[in-house]
C-alpha positions as CSV (number, residue, x, y, z in Angstrom):
1,X,21.7,2.7,39.7
2,X,18.9,0.2,40.7
3,X,17.4,-1.6,38.0
4,X,14.4,-4.0,38.6
5,X,12.9,-6.7,36.1
6,X,10.8,-9.6,36.4
7,X,9.3,-12.4,34.1
8,X,6.6,-15.2,34.5
9,X,7.2,-18.8,33.8
10,X,4.8,-21.7,33.8
11,X,6.7,-24.2,36.0
12,X,6.9,-24.6,39.8
13,X,8.8,-22.1,41.9
14,X,11.1,-24.9,43.1
15,X,11.9,-26.1,39.8
16,X,12.6,-22.6,38.5
17,X,14.9,-21.8,41.6
18,X,16.8,-25.0,41.2
19,X,17.4,-24.1,37.6
20,X,18.5,-20.6,38.0
21,X,20.8,-21.2,41.0
22,X,23.1,-23.2,38.9
23,X,25.4,-20.5,37.1
24,X,26.1,-22.6,34.1
25,X,22.3,-22.7,33.3
26,X,22.2,-19.0,33.7
27,X,25.3,-18.3,31.6
28,X,23.9,-20.6,29.0
29,X,20.6,-18.5,28.9
30,X,21.9,-14.9,29.5
31,X,22.9,-13.3,26.1
32,X,26.4,-12.5,25.7
33,X,27.7,-14.4,28.9
34,X,30.2,-17.1,29.1
35,X,31.7,-19.0,32.0
36,X,35.3,-19.7,31.5
37,X,36.3,-21.1,34.8
38,X,35.0,-22.6,38.2
39,X,37.1,-20.9,40.8
40,X,35.4,-23.0,43.6
41,X,33.5,-21.5,46.6
42,X,30.6,-20.5,44.3
43,X,32.9,-18.3,42.3
44,X,33.2,-18.3,38.6
45,X,35.4,-16.6,36.2
46,X,33.6,-15.3,33.1
47,X,32.8,-12.9,30.3
48,X,29.9,-10.8,29.3
49,X,29.2,-8.5,26.2
50,X,26.9,-5.6,26.5
51,X,25.6,-3.3,23.5
52,X,24.0,-0.1,24.3
53,X,23.0,1.9,21.2
54,X,26.0,2.2,18.8
55,X,28.6,1.2,21.8
56,X,29.5,-2.1,23.0
57,X,31.7,-3.3,25.8
58,X,33.2,-6.8,26.7
59,X,33.7,-7.4,30.4
60,X,36.0,-10.0,31.9
61,X,35.6,-10.7,35.6
62,X,34.2,-12.9,38.4
63,X,30.8,-13.8,39.6
64,X,30.1,-15.0,43.1
65,X,27.0,-16.4,44.6
66,X,26.9,-14.3,47.8
67,X,23.9,-16.2,49.6
68,X,21.4,-18.8,48.3
69,X,18.3,-19.7,50.4
70,X,16.3,-22.6,48.9
71,X,13.5,-22.1,51.6
72,X,12.7,-18.4,50.5
73,X,13.9,-19.0,46.9
74,X,16.3,-16.0,47.0
75,X,19.9,-15.8,46.0
76,X,22.3,-12.9,45.7
77,X,25.0,-12.7,43.0
78,X,27.9,-10.4,43.0
79,X,29.6,-9.8,39.6
80,X,32.6,-7.5,38.9
81,X,34.6,-7.1,35.8
82,X,36.7,-4.8,33.7
83,X,36.3,-4.0,29.9
84,X,38.8,-6.0,27.8
85,X,39.8,-2.8,26.3
86,X,40.7,-1.2,29.6
87,X,38.1,1.6,29.0
88,X,35.7,1.1,31.9
89,X,34.5,-1.5,34.6
90,X,31.3,-2.8,35.8
91,X,29.9,-4.1,39.2
92,X,26.5,-5.7,39.8
93,X,24.8,-7.0,42.9
94,X,21.9,-8.8,41.7
95,X,19.1,-10.3,44.2
96,X,17.0,-13.0,42.5
97,X,13.8,-14.2,44.0
98,X,11.2,-16.9,42.6
99,X,7.8,-16.6,44.0
100,X,4.6,-18.7,43.3
101,X,1.8,-17.5,41.2
102,X,-1.1,-18.9,39.8
103,X,-0.2,-21.3,36.9
104,X,3.6,-21.0,37.7
105,X,6.3,-18.6,39.1
106,X,7.3,-15.1,39.0
107,X,11.1,-14.4,38.8
108,X,12.3,-10.9,40.1
109,X,15.7,-9.3,39.8
110,X,16.8,-6.2,41.6
111,X,20.2,-5.1,40.4
112,X,22.3,-2.5,41.7
113,X,24.5,-1.6,38.9
114,X,27.8,0.6,39.0
115,X,29.5,1.3,35.7
116,X,32.3,3.3,34.5
117,X,33.8,4.1,31.1
118,X,32.1,4.7,27.8
119,X,28.8,3.1,28.8
120,X,28.6,5.4,31.8
121,X,27.4,8.2,29.5
122,X,23.9,6.5,29.3
123,X,21.3,7.4,31.9
124,X,19.3,5.0,33.9
125,X,16.5,5.0,31.3
126,X,18.6,3.7,28.7
127,X,20.5,1.3,30.7
128,X,17.0,0.0,32.2
129,X,15.7,-0.6,28.6
130,X,18.9,-2.7,27.7
131,X,18.3,-4.6,30.9
132,X,14.7,-5.4,30.2
133,X,15.8,-6.6,26.7
134,X,18.5,-8.9,28.2
135,X,16.0,-10.2,30.9
136,X,13.4,-10.8,28.2
137,X,16.0,-12.9,26.2
138,X,17.1,-14.6,29.4
139,X,13.5,-15.4,30.1
140,X,12.8,-17.0,26.7
141,X,15.7,-19.2,27.0
142,X,14.9,-20.2,30.6
143,X,11.3,-21.2,29.5
144,X,12.7,-23.2,26.5
145,X,15.2,-25.1,28.5
146,X,12.8,-25.7,31.5
147,X,10.1,-26.9,29.2
148,X,12.4,-29.3,27.4
149,X,14.3,-30.5,30.4
150,X,13.4,-34.2,31.7
151,X,12.9,-34.4,35.4
152,X,14.4,-37.7,37.0
153,X,11.1,-39.5,36.8
154,X,10.6,-38.3,33.2
155,X,14.0,-39.5,32.0
156,X,13.0,-43.2,32.3
157,X,13.1,-44.8,29.1
158,X,10.0,-45.3,27.4
159,X,9.6,-49.0,26.7
160,X,10.1,-49.8,23.1
161,X,8.0,-52.4,21.2
162,X,9.9,-55.8,21.3
163,X,12.2,-56.4,18.4
164,X,11.3,-59.7,16.3
165,X,13.4,-62.6,17.4
166,X,16.7,-63.0,15.2
167,X,16.3,-65.6,12.6
168,X,18.4,-68.7,13.2
169,X,21.2,-69.6,10.8
170,X,19.6,-72.9,10.2
171,X,16.3,-71.2,9.2
172,X,18.2,-68.8,6.8
173,X,20.0,-71.9,5.1
174,X,16.7,-73.9,4.7
175,X,15.1,-70.6,3.2
176,X,18.0,-70.2,0.7
177,X,17.9,-73.9,-0.4
178,X,14.2,-73.8,-0.8
179,X,14.3,-70.7,-3.0
180,X,17.2,-72.2,-5.1
181,X,15.2,-75.5,-5.7
182,X,12.2,-73.3,-6.5
183,X,14.2,-71.5,-9.2
184,X,15.3,-74.7,-10.6
185,X,11.9,-76.2,-10.8
186,X,10.8,-72.9,-12.4
187,X,13.4,-73.2,-15.2
188,X,12.8,-77.0,-15.7
189,X,9.1,-76.3,-16.2
190,X,9.7,-73.5,-18.7
191,X,12.0,-75.6,-20.9
192,X,9.6,-78.6,-20.9
193,X,6.6,-76.3,-21.8
194,X,4.7,-77.0,-18.6
195,X,2.8,-74.1,-17.2
196,X,4.6,-72.5,-14.2
197,X,2.8,-72.9,-10.8
C-alpha cells in the first residue's frame, strides 16, 4: 500500500535536508525507532515499535539509504524487519523530498508499505491514520531539534564580560592586617570610654 505524508517547517530546504539525511537524527525524532548498529555502506540495524489500535508490534531489521541527491533534495530509504515475536514482517520503501516554500520548506514522504502478520488485518485507512500520527510526531521533533540546533557560525562562543583581576596575595595580607588593627583600635577606644569613629 502507498502512504503519503507531508509537513511544513520554517527552515531552509538545504538545512532540513541535511538534518533528515542523517539516519541518527531521523531515528532520534521518529517515535518508537532506535538505531542499534552502523553496518557501513549507508546501512543500519535498528528497531521500531508500531501500535495500531489495541495491537502493537516490535520490528527488528535493517534500513539502507538507497539513494541520496542533495541537488534535488531527494533521498530513498529501504527498511525491512521482522516482528520480534515471529508473527509477521514489514518492508517499507520511502522516498523523501524537501521542497522550498514561502517561509521555509515542505517535506513529503511517499512510502510503499508491505506488511504481514497481525497488523496486516488493518486496512489502508487505519494504517494511513497511524502513519499520519507518527509523521506528525516526527515533524514536531524535527522542528524542535532544528530550531534549537546551532549552525557553525552560531556556535561561536559569545564573549563573556571580563572577569575582575585576581587580588594579589600581598593585597589580601594588607587588608587582613588593616582589619586586625582596626578591630584593636575599636576595642581600645571602647575600654577607654572614647567614642568610636
